[in-house]
N, C-alpha and C positions, 0 to 999 in steps of 0.2 A: 609864722613866728611873730611874737609880739614886738612892737617897736623898741629899738634899742638893744635887742638881744644880740645882734651881731657885734655891736660895740663892746658889750660885756664879755663875749667870748674872746674877742681879739685882745682885750685888756688882760683877761685871764691867761691867754697864751703868752702874752708879753711878760707877765710876772713869772710864769713858769720858765721861760727861756732865760730870764735874768738870773735865776737861781743856779747855784753851782751844780754842774753835772746834770741839769734838767733840760738842756736844749733839745736833745733827741726826743724826750718825752713830750715836750711842747709841740715839736714838729709832727709827731704822731697824732697828737690830739687835733691839731689844725687840719691834718690830712684826712681825719676821720669825721670832720664836721658834718658831712652829708648824712651820716648815720645818726649822730647825736642831736641834730637840730630838727629832726622830724617832729611835727606837732605831737604833743603828748596827751592832748585832750581826747582820748579814745572814747568813742560814743558807746553807751550801753542803753539797753531798752528798759523803759518803765511804762506805766499805763496811766492814762487820764480818763476818768469816768465822764462820758458825755451825757449819758442817760441811764438811770437805774430805777426800775419800777417793779416792786414786788406785788403791786396791785392792792396793797392794803389800805391805800388812801383814796384820794380823788382820781378817778379814771375818766374824767370828762374830756381829756385830750385824745382818748381812743374813740374810734368810730366803728359802729356796728351797722351793717347793711345786708340785704339779701335780695335774691331774685327767685321767684317761683317756689318759695319755701313756705310751708304751713306749720312747721313744728321744729323745735330744737334750735331756737335762736341763740346766738352768742349773748352771754350775760356775765357780769362780774358778781360772783356769789361764793358763799361757803358751800363747797360741793356736797351733795347728797348722793352717795354712790348707789349703783344698781348692779345686779348680777344677771347675766343671761347665759343659760345653759352651762352653768358652773364656772363661768369666767366673769371677771369684773369688767363691766361695760363702761360705766361712768365712774370717775374716781371718788373715793370716800373722803379724801382730804386734798388740800392744795399741795404745791411742791416746795413752798418756802420753808426752810429749816426754822426750828424754834417756834416762835409765837405766831407765825403766819397762818392765816385761815382762808384767804380769798384768792381765787383764780378766775380767769375767764373760762367758762365751760359752756357747752351747748345744751340747752334745755334742762336747767337744773330743776328736777321735780321734787316732790315732797319726800321726806325720809320714808324709806320702806316702799317707795313707788316701783312700778313695773318698768323694766328696761325699755319696753316698747312704747311707753306712754309719752315720753318727752325727748326721745332721741331725734337726730336730724332726719327730717323727711323733706324731700325736694331739695331746692337750692340751685345755685350755690349760696352759702352763708359766708359773709366776709367779716373779718376783724382787722382793722387798720391801726397801726401804732401811731403815736405822736410823731411829728416831724423831728428829724435829728440831722446833725452835721456829719456827713460821711466822707469828708475830705481827709486826706492823709491816710495813715495805716489804721483803718477803722475795723474793729471786730464787733460783730453782733452775736449776742448769746441769748438763749431762751430755753425754757423747758416746755415740752409738749406732751400731749396725750392723744392717742387715737386708738379707738377700738372699732373694728368692723368685723362682724361675725363671718362674712363670706369673702373678705379681702377684695371686694369690688370697688371700694371707695378709698380715697387718699386725702391726707391733709397736705396741702400745697403751700409753699412759701413763694410769695411774689414780691418784687422789689420795684420801687419807683425812685427816680432822681429828679422828679419835677413836682414834688409835693402831693402826689397821688392822682395827677391828671391822667397818667397812663402807667400800666404795670407790665412787667415781664415775669413769667414763671421761671423759677430756678429748678429744673428737673432733678438735679442731684440732691436737693433738699426735701423732696417729697417723701412721704412715708405712707405705707399701707397698714401700719400698726406698730404700737410700742409695747406689745406684750403685757397689757394691763398694768403699766407702770409709767411714771413720769420719766422722760428721757431728755437729757441736756444736749443741746445742739449749739455749735458755734461756726461762724464762717467769716471770711474776710470780704468786706464790701467790694474791694477792688478786683476780686476774683470773679465777680458775677455782674458788676455794673460799673459805670463811670461815677465816681463819688462826687456829690455836690453838697451844698449846705441845706438842701431841701429834700432829704431822703425820707422815705417811709417804707415800712414792711407791711404786707397784707397777707393774712392767713386765710386760706380758702378751703372749705369742706363742703361736700355735697353728697346726697343720697339720691342719685338720679340715673336710672329709674329707681323708684322707691322699693328696693328689694332687700334692704339690709338693716341691721341694728347698728347704728353709727353714732359714736360719741367722740367729741374732741375737746381739748383743753390747752390753754396757754398760760404760762406763769413765769415770773422772774425774768422779765425782759430787760436787757441791758445793752448799752453801746459803750465801747471803750476805744480810745485812740492810743496807739503805741507812740511813745515820745522818746526822743533821744536826749539824754542829759550828759553833761561832761563831768567826769570826776576830776579832782584836782590833787593828784598825788604829791605834787611839789609843795603843797601847803602843809608842811610837816607839823606845824604847831596848831593847825586848825583855826587860824585867825580869819580865814576867808580870803586871804591873799598870799601870794608867794613873795616874800620880802626878806629883809636881813635876818629876822628871827629864824626863818627856815634855813638860811645859809649858815648861820651859827650852829643850828642843830645838826646839819650834815657834817660840818667841819668838826664838831665835838665828837661825833661818832666815827670819824674818818679812819679807815684802815682796818676796822675790826669786823668780825662776823655780826650779822644783824638779821636774823631770821624773823620775818614778819614784823619788823619794826618800821615806823614811819620814815626814818632817815634813809632806809633802803628804797629810794624813790622808784627805781626800775625793777625792784623785786628779784634781783639776782642773788640775794643771800649775803651781800657784802656792801659796805659803804665805800664808794670809790669815786674817781674822777667823773665817771659816767653820771652818777647821782648829782654831783656838783654842777656839771654842765646842764643837766635837766633843770635844776633850780634856777640857774642863771638865765637860761633861755626862756623861762616862764615867768620872770619877774613881773608883778603886777596883780591886779584883782583876778580872782578865780573866775572862769567863764560861767 
């Protein structure tokens, strides 16, 4: 409760008890203070964007590397699709809605090229995101593509909380294929790792042994943090504070029905002593 709230409630109870025939009502109000003086700043969830990258601009903060790979390296490009045995192997377009054109894909060959000419051979091939803050309630989202003609290969998601010095694979996020379409994925960092300010995600794909037509893609990578903000229902007039203007507003509407009106602070459909008590208890700047 804000400083001074108890004093205002006691003064209100005193005024009520001084009124003719209102002593019992005041006693009931005082007896019920434990219910009405509960903090009213109920938290609700919003989001704050930590990182959002549709890959349409500078991608120099991303890192590409590989081991024992001779074809199908990760690159940021406008995809040139391929078809293998009637199925789309490499995507013909990126995943970003609207005017987006660029995604990270493996081995982007020339238009009309063969599906076997630039797909992943050997590996693993690694694609690392920029560093991001993973503390708090952090949600990672991205869109992915994986085609493998014989289901022998996977696109794996690995996570690091030390800037990429070491990684752990998250088995639940691995995929053996996305049915020749972009697939959106999201997960909570805290469910798979201890969040720090030095997080990175690494995508891993390999064709080892080299016995598959394998193509992968990543696009629209973002990181969001869930944040709690406090509404201020007692700020009836929207001034940014709970003050005498709000008290006057509640008193003006006192006793009448008030469906979805701001003077009904507690939302019970009427303006009553409960609303008055809430306003008095919350006097001061909104949180």
